[in-house]
N, C-alpha and C positions, 0 to 999 in steps of 0.2 A: 687643740694641743699646739703649743708653740713649736716652730720648726727650728731644728738645729741644722743650719744650712751647710756648714762645713762637713758635718757627719753624713748628711744626705748625699753630698757630692762625692765624698770618699767612698761611700757604699756603691754609688752608681758607676764609679770608674772601673773599666775592665782591668782585670788583674794583670794582664800582660803589658799594661802601660805603666811605665815608671814615671814618677813625678819629675819635672825638670829640676836640675840642680840649682838654677838661678831663682831665688825667692821672688823677684819681680815678675819673672816669666810665669811662675806658679800662680801668683795672684791674678795676673792678666788672664790666664787660662780659666781660673775659677770664675771670674766675672763674665768671661765670654760664655761659659757653660750655663751660668745662671741666666744670662740674657736670653739664650736660646730656649731654655726651659720656660721662662716666664713670658716670652712672647707668643707662646702657644695660644691658640684661639680659645678663650674661656667658654665660648658657646659649645665647644666640643665636649665639655665636661657634663656630667649628669646634672639635670636641672635641680636647683636648690633654692630654698628661701620662701617660696610662695605657699607651701603647705600650711594649713591651719593647725599647727602643733598645739596641743593642749598643755604641754609641760611649760610652766612659767619660766621665762627667760629674763634675767636682769643683767644690766651692764652698769659698770661704773664708768662714766664718760664726761664732752662739751663742744660747743658753740658756734655762734654766728659772728659775723664781722661787726665791729663797733667802730663808728667814726669818731676819732678823737676830737674832743671839744676844742683842743688847741688848734686843730686844723681849720676851725671856723674863722680864725683870724689870719689865715694864710692868703697871700695874694698870688703865689705861684706854687704849683704842684707838678712835679715831673717824675717820671719813672727812670730808674737806672738799672741796667741789666745785671746779670749774675756776676759780671766782672767787677762790680762795685765793691766797696769795703765791707759788705755784710759777711763775706766768707761763706762757709758752709761746705757741704760735700758736693763736689762737682759731679755732673752726670757723666756717664761713660761716653767714649767716642762713638763714631758711627758703627752700628752693629753690635754695640756692647751696652751694658747696663750697670749702674753703680750699685754697690752693696746697700747704700742708703735707700735707693729707690726700690731695690728688691724687698727690703723690710716693709715698705709701705704696701707693696703689691701682695706680700704675705698677709698684711692686715686686711686687704680687700678680699683675698681668698677666704679668710676666716669670717669676714662679715657675711659672705654669701651662705655660710653654714648655719647661721642663727635661725631660730624658729619664731613663728608668729603666734601670739596668744590672742585672747579676746580683746585686750586693750593695749594701746601704746601710750607711753608717758615720757615726759622729759622734765627733769628737775635741775634748773641751772641758776647760777649766780654770776653777776656781772659787776664790774667796778672800773673806775678810772683813777689814775694816780695823779695826785696834786702835790707839787713841790712847795712846801711851806717854809718861808724864810723869815726868821724872827731874831730877836736879840740874843737868844741863848743858843742859836744854831739852826741848821737846816734839817728838815726831816720830810718824809713822804707819807701822806695820808691817802687811803683808798676811799674815795667818795663816789657820789652818784651810784651808790651801792644798792643793788636790788637783787631780789631773787624772784624767779618766775616758775610756774608749774603749768604744764599743758598736758592734756590727755585726749584720747579719741578712741572710739570703738573701731575695731579692725574692719568690720563689715560696712560696705557702702550704705549711707543713710543712717548710720549709728550716731548717737549723741557725742558731743565733744565739749570741752570746757577749758578754762584757763583761770589762773589767779596770780597775783603779784603783790609784793610789798617792798617798801623801802627799809633798808637796814642802817644801823649806825655806822658812821665813818670809822675807820680803824687804821692804825699804823700798818705800813706795808710789810715791814720786817722787824725782827727783835731790836736791832739798833735804832730803827725809827721809833719804836715804842719807848726805848730808853730816852731818846731825845725829846719825845712828846712829854714824858713824865718830867724831864728836866725843865721843860717850859711851863710846868704847873698842871699838866694833864687837863688842858682847857676843854670844856664841854662843847664849845662853839669856836670854830676856826674859820677865819676869813681867807678865801683862796680865789685866785683869778681863774676864770673858766671861759676861754675863747674870746668873748667880747664883753664880759661883765664880772663883777665880784659876786661871789656867792658865799653862803655860810654852811660849813660842814658841821653837822650835828653828831657828836660822838656818844650821846647818851640815850637816844630814843629810837625806837623802831615803830613803824606803823602796822596796823592790823592788815590781814589779808584782804585784798579787794578782788572779788571773784566776778568774772564775766558770766552772764547767764549761759547755761548749757545750750548748745546749738543742736536741736533735735535733727536737723537735716545733715549735719556734719559738713556743710558746704561753705566754700568761700573763705575759709579760715587759714589755709595753709599757704606756703610760699608761692608768690605769684597769683594769689587768689584761687588756687586750685581747690577743688572739692576733694574729700577723702577718696571718692571713687577714682578721680583723675590721678591722684597720687598713687593709689594702688595699681593703676594700669600703666604707669610709666614704663618705658622700655628699659631693659637692663644693659643693652649694648652701649659701650662708652661713646662711640661715634654718634649715635642717635641722641644721647644725652647732651653731648657737646653742642650739637646742632640746635637742640631744644632750649638750652639754658646758657651756653657759654660763648656763642658768637657775638660780635658787636651788635648785630641786629636784635638778637634775643635780649641782650643787656639793655638796649634802647627801649624796647616795648615794655619790659618789666619796670624800668625806671619811670616810665610814663604812667604806670598804674594799670596797664591793660593786662587781662588774663592770658592773652596769646597774641602773636604777631597779627593774626587775622582780625582781631578785635581792636587793634590800634587805629582809631578813627582819624579822620583828617584833622580834627581839632587838636588832638593830642600830637599828631605829627607836626602841626604848626608851631609847637613849642620849640622846634629846632633841635639840632643834634646836641648831644651831651658832650662835654669836654672829653678829649681823647683819653685822659687818665681814668675816666669812668669805665673804660673797657680794657684796662691793662691787667697784668697778672695779679696785682693786688686786689682789684675789684672781683676778678673771676674766682680767685681762691676763696675770698670771702663769701661769694655766692654759693660755692660748693658747701662750705661750712654751714651756711644758713639753711640750705635745703636738707642736708643730712640731719642736722641737730634739731631742727624745729618743725619737722613734719614727719608723719608716719610712713616713710618710704619703706617698701619691702626690703628684706635683706639683700636680694640679688641686685636691686636698684642701687642700694647703698654701695655695694661692691663696684658696680659700674661707674658710679660717680667718683669713687676713689681712683679707679683706673683712669678715668677721664682727666682728673686733676693732675695726675702724675705726668700726663702727656701735654699739658698746657705750655705753650711757649713762655719762657720767663720764669717758670716754676721749677725749683730744684729740690731734691731730697737733701735734708741736712742731718740725717742720722737721728740719734737719740736726743730727745728734748724733755724738759721738765715743765709741767704746766703750773699755773698760779696756786694750785692746791697741793703741789709737791709730788704729783704722780708722774711717772716716766712713761714716755711713749715714743713713737716714731713720727717724724714731722716732715711736712713740706713747707717751703717758704717762697714768697713772691719776690719779684724785684723790689728794690728799695724805692720809696718815693722821697723826693726832696721837698721839704715844706719850709717856706719862708714866712715867718711871723713878723708883721710890721707894726707900726704904731697906730694903725687904723683902729677905730673904736676905743681909743684911749688906752691901748695896751701898755702896761707899765714897762719902762726901759729894761728891767731885768728879765722880762718875758720875751723880748724881741730877739730875732736872729734866725739862723737856718739850721735845721737838723734833718736827718734822714731816718726813715723807719720802714719796716716791711710787715707784711701779714704772715703769720705762721699758723698752720693748722696741724694740731697734734692728734694722733690716733692711738688707740689702744691696739697694740699689735695682735693680742689674743682674740679680740672680738671685732675689730674694725670700727668700733664706736669712736666718735669724735670726743676727745677729752677736752680740748680747748681751742678757741680761736683767739689769738692775741696779736696786739699791735706792738712791735718790739723795736726799740731804738737800735740803729746800726751805726749812726755817726752823731755824737753829742753836739748840741748847739741850742740856741734860743732858750726856751724855758727849761730845757734839759741839758744845759751846758756843763753842769757839774754832776751829771749822771754817767754811769758806765755803759758801754755797749752791751746790749742784752737787757737793759732796763725795760720792764713791761709798762707801757704807757696806758693801755686799757685792755680789757679782756672780757670774754664770756666763757665760763667754764660749766660744763655739764657734770653735775655731781652724780647723777644717776639717770639712766634712761633705758628703754627697752620695751619688752612685751610681757604681759602678765594676764592671768585669767581672772584676777580680782580687780574690781574697780579702783583705780589709783586715787590716793588722797595726798594733799600737800604735806610736806614734812612739818612736824609740830615744833621742832627746835630750830634756833638760829644756827647758821653755819659757824664753825669755829673760827 
């Protein structure tokens, strides 16, 4: 059930206390009270989420972080803090909490209330935006367009599987569709992608390609974790941060090791990753990937959301809309500055500098991830004629959750 925060606070206020006459003071007091309530130790609440509920639970949700192909041509990537021009809802001062962050923490609270069925599944769609410049005008096509389906049995050792297929490229918005039709509705479109030209196909989709079911359920999930390891993750936000979101944890995972202890000397010899691989952009993407693409229990999902809200450089930005048009509450990373040069033969119109950040959007009612998206915060380079808020690439979870029936990939193409 969604929380009406202001109603709850009003009901909780002692009758003998009159509200301050100053509206600013009233708002400050509300946020201070919210902060005190939400900083309560979640471990003190009754345990939730690990029970093997038999009632089917389905969520409408999404995704992991996607690295923009345009970033492949960048020679400099740097992070800019919350004071950069991305805007957003600033966090509260010391000892306080913003209403935007409170909304995300409510999503975490609701995530912990979900039940587990016999099977977990995730149905997602991902795409990248390509700016097409032609004689009749400029328009945007969503290409590298794929849908994926993953499932796993809840019990350790249960089978799991996955499938994926390529989808036809499509115009990003109705105005883009009109511009594409004005250009003759071409079935094949030439677009620059990082370091090469590619052809976007608007007419054909491929058949589902299924991976063989893994009877052991092992080694398939985030960081090569087995289903049993995923099910046994701690729910405490601090422990989850230590496990996944420190610079050391990011390093061993990037090296392909299943844990810090198994990062051998040969892998360490590869040397440290660039500093930006450990920034808030990378860490927020890691949270999205872990939540959306592995069968974490509900209380662990809640712990990861709480951990994400506490990450340095991550801010709550209030309500946001995902690429499928669904509204949720969102966290955003610091912006990265990306410089696209003429290396690899990049066309002149693609060169320049832009800024973009990672956004993670949650369904407030269930705590499910709706989308992970890479969003423009300062136009430039290949996106010099795009507006702030333009979605460069994304992964959106159309549906995910737990069910007692063995999940099947959707039969129809996404709209």
